[in-house]
C-alpha positions, -999 to 999 in steps of 0.1 A, spaced: -128 489 -82 -147 516 -63 -135 552 -62 -112 557 -33 -133 586 -19 -164 563 -17 -145 535 0 -129 558 26 -163 575 31 -178 541 41 -149 535 66 -153 570 80 -190 563 86 -183 532 107 -157 551 127 -183 578 135 -207 552 147 -182 535 170 -182 544 207 -151 522 214 -118 536 227 -101 527 195 -116 514 162 -101 501 130 -120 494 97 -105 475 68 -122 472 34 -111 446 8 -126 440 -27 -113 413 -49 -119 403 -85 -101 370 -93 -99 353 -127 -85 319 -134 -80 297 -165 -69 261 -158 -56 236 -183 -47 199 -180 -36 172 -204 -34 197 -232 -70 209 -227 -84 241 -213 -110 229 -189 -119 258 -167 -125 295 -169 -138 310 -136 -142 344 -121 -150 354 -85 -159 387 -70 -160 394 -33 -159 424 -9 -158 425 28 -153 449 57 -135 440 89 -140 460 121 -117 458 151 -127 476 183 -107 481 215 -123 489 249 -95 493 274 -74 463 264 -102 441 253 -104 435 216 -133 424 194 -132 417 157 -158 410 131 -158 406 93 -189 409 71 -196 409 34 -229 426 39 -221 462 33 -254 481 37 -257 504 67 -279 481 87 -255 452 83 -225 474 91 -241 486 123 -249 450 133 -212 440 126 -200 469 148 -223 459 176 -211 424 174 -175 435 176 -184 456 206 -201 426 222 -170 404 216 -147 430 232 -170 434 262 -171 397 269 -134 391 262 -104 391 284 -80 420 286 -48 415 265 -20 429 286 4 432 257 -18 454 235 -6 489 233 -25 508 206 -35 509 170 -10 528 148 -12 565 141 -13 582 107 18 583 86 32 594 52 29 568 25 52 563 -5 37 568 -39 41 535 -58 24 520 -89 6 488 -81 -22 488 -107 -21 480 -144 -52 487 -165 -43 462 -192 -41 434 -166 -74 444 -150 -92 444 -183 -79 410 -196 -106 388 -210 -112 350 -207 -103 347 -244 -70 363 -238 -62 341 -208 -72 310 -229 -48 321 -256 -20 321 -231 -29 286 -221 -29 276 -258 7 287 -262 18 263 -234 -4 235 -248 8 239 -284 45 239 -273 40 207 -254 21 190 -282 50 196 -306 71 172 -284 41 148 -278 41 160 -242 12 171 -220 9 206 -205 -11 215 -174 -12 246 -153 -31 278 -145 -31 314 -157 -44 338 -131 -51 375 -131 -70 397 -106 -75 430 -89 -78 439 -52 -85 471 -34 -75 476 2 -84 505 24 -76 510 61 -89 537 85 -87 540 123 -94 563 152 -59 578 150 -61 593 116 -49 564 94 -66 568 60 -51 549 31 -65 531 0 -47 513 -28 -56 491 -57 -35 463 -70 -33 439 -100 -15 407 -104 -9 382 -132 7 347 -128 13 318 -151 22 283 -139 31 256 -163 39 219 -158 48 198 -188 50 160 -185 61 132 -209 51 96 -213 86 86 -202 83 102 -168 99 136 -176 85 167 -160 93 204 -163 80 235 -145 80 272 -151 63 301 -132 61 339 -136 45 365 -114 41 402 -120 17 431 -115 16 434 -153 2 409 -178 27 422 -204 56 409 -182 44 373 -186 62 358 -216 42 326 -221 64 314 -250 96 316 -229 80 299 -199 66 272 -222 100 266 -237 116 263 -202 91 238 -190 91 217 -222 128 216 -226 133 205 -189 106 179 -194 126 166 -224 157 161 -202 138 141 -177 128 109 -194 135 74 -179 146 87 -144 169 64 -124 169 58 -87 198 72 -66 207 62 -31 197 86 -2 225 105 15 242 139 16 248 154 -18 260 187 -32 229 203 -47 222 231 -72 189 247 -62 170 267 -88 153 299 -75 120 280 -72 136 256 -47 154 284 -29 122 305 -26 103 275 -10 130 271 16 130 309 24 92 310 26 94 284 54 123 302 71 102 334 71 72 315 84 89 298 113 117 322 123 118 357 109 87 372 125 85 389 160 58 366 172 78 334 168 108 352 184 88 364 214 74 329 219 109 314 219 104 292 188 126 311 164 161 302 154 170 339 159 164 337 197 195 350 215 214 352 182 212 389 172 247 401 163 259 365 160 266 345 129 238 321 122 246 310 86 272 314 59 288 349 55 278 349 18 241 350 28 223 383 31 185 384 35 161 413 38 125 422 33 115 452 12 79 458 1 89 489 -18 115 474 -42 101 474 -77 119 441 -85 93 424 -62 56 427 -57 55 463 -44 32 470 -14 32 504 2 15 495 36 4 466 57 -31 456 69 -30 482 97 -21 510 74 15 511 85 40 520 58 63 493 47 100 495 57 130 477 45 142 453 72 176 436 72 171 401 85 205 384 79 236 404 69 266 385 58 254 355 78 248 376 110 213 378 126 201 414 124 164 416 128 128 403 124 96 420 113 70 435 135 33 446 135 19 470 160 9 443 185 43 425 186 61 459 187 40 468 217 54 438 236 89 453 235 100 486 249 108 512 223 99 490 193 78 502 164 60 483 137 79 476 105 47 474 85 41 436 84 6 430 98 -12 403 79 -50 404 74 -73 388 99 -81 361 107 -45 350 102 -29 346 136 7 338 127 19 373 137 40 394 113 59 376 86 83 389 59 63 386 27 87 404 3 120 386 7 152 393 -11 185 374 -11 217 390 -22 230 377 -55 264 362 -61 288 362 -91 282 329 -109 261 316 -137 242 284 -131 263 268 -158 294 276 -138 278 262 -107 270 229 -125 305 228 -141 322 230 -107 302 200 -94 317 165 -97 289 146 -81 256 163 -72 219 167 -76 201 195 -96 168 204 -80 142 225 -99 117 229 -70 103 214 -39 67 205 -29 48 190 -1 71 207 23 64 206 61 80 218 92 94 192 117 113 213 143 109 251 140 138 261 162 162 239 142 144 250 110 142 213 102 118 207 72 110 178 50 96 176 15 102 162 -20 117 173 -52 95 178 -82 94 187 -120 131 183 -128 156 165 -106 188 155 -123 221 138 -115 253 159 -120 285 140 -130 318 155 -138 304 190 -142 275 180 -165 239 171 -160 240 134 -169 204 121 -165 171 125 -147 167 108 -113 135 98 -94 122 124 -70 138 124 -36 126 132 -1 148 156 18 149 162 56 172 191 62 177 223 83 172 254 63 198 272 84 223 244 79 217 245 41 223 283 41 255 276 61 268 253 34 263 275 4 295 276 -18 282 295 -49 254 319 -56 241 329 -90 243 365 -102 208 364 -117 178 365 -94 142 356 -101 108 366 -86 92 334 -73 62 326 -52 62 340 -17 46 328 15 14 349 12 -11 359 -15 3 367 -49 -12 402 -47 11 411 -18 40 386 -17 69 373 -37 106 364 -31 135 377 -53 162 350 -51 192 335 -69 201 299 -75 224 283 -49 250 256 -48 250 240 -13 270 211 1 259 182 23 222 185 15 204 155 31 182 133 10 165 106 31 146 85 6 131 81 -29 97 98 -32 83 77 -60 
């Protein structure tokens, strides 16, 4: 990571060169490290380093953007000239108001020296823990252990000057048995020391052991117990299709015309908060706007969506909530640090209260069918079990579901008191969801997946 003063000095230099009405310069430098393992063998140790600088210029209401990873003065001048050319030749955007102005930023810790200095040998040792645990049961472990650092700096014509360095560490384990069992575990943190490889290996291996000789069950509506991994996947898609201002303004969000009205169960409260230390703390977005807590759903009632400066400019009196994603992403603002309010039950109590149901560890291969209806389809994976008379009775073959996320969140009868940080919708450096397990009725399975 470069010294902050040196990074900001480079951004200042580009701003001085610019003759545009407004100019924004963003610097990103990433060091990524990955150790992969499969079939009880570490097969890959890789590292990647990249740095780039993005320039956005505004002339009137014409916008031009360029990104380059050539950071010498000549290349930066050429990139600036290209951004100017794009703006000059482009059409005016009637909805663009202005780049954001400078602001006060919260002081948060996002960098861990131990994580940044982790060696390939140390990452391999983490993988070995998962492999050795699986071997004891004659199972096979696969997965990935990833660490990395990223530095982000933003400067613009209106005094925004901000620079922050981040670390992240994540471990993903899948354990499989010859009898068809499969178990999954995942952990994400800014700190390597928060990753308990033995605990995660135990979780994945024990679940795999329960999953042998799966049976086929008939499609239909079932009561389900959804682990946080599964809940996080559904919320990521809900955020993507319906909780950002761009989808609202285009009329393709389930929130359209619903503010102040009940849209899901009164036991559901969702918000986005990039400053909560239980998640992946991020103090500002990719325009240099400070993160704000945004209440999205409160006791089932639609309360708000997230904004960046562009979507805020399309509504009178609206301001950015600090949710601009980096270019060239064109999805508009999306809540990337989701939280769901916990309940008062243990997962064991949720299972014990279920006479006939399906226990779901996680979903994968999920896709959107109808955004306004929040209708998605996907399949279960790595631990799907039949619940009979308050007990997990046996493993079942993976099932395809076709279900409305809003409908699912309208049918929740129990929520766990414990939450877990799971994968979010965006880069692990900046995104994660803190969610509980859920018990939901009438969840629609439409077929057997394998």
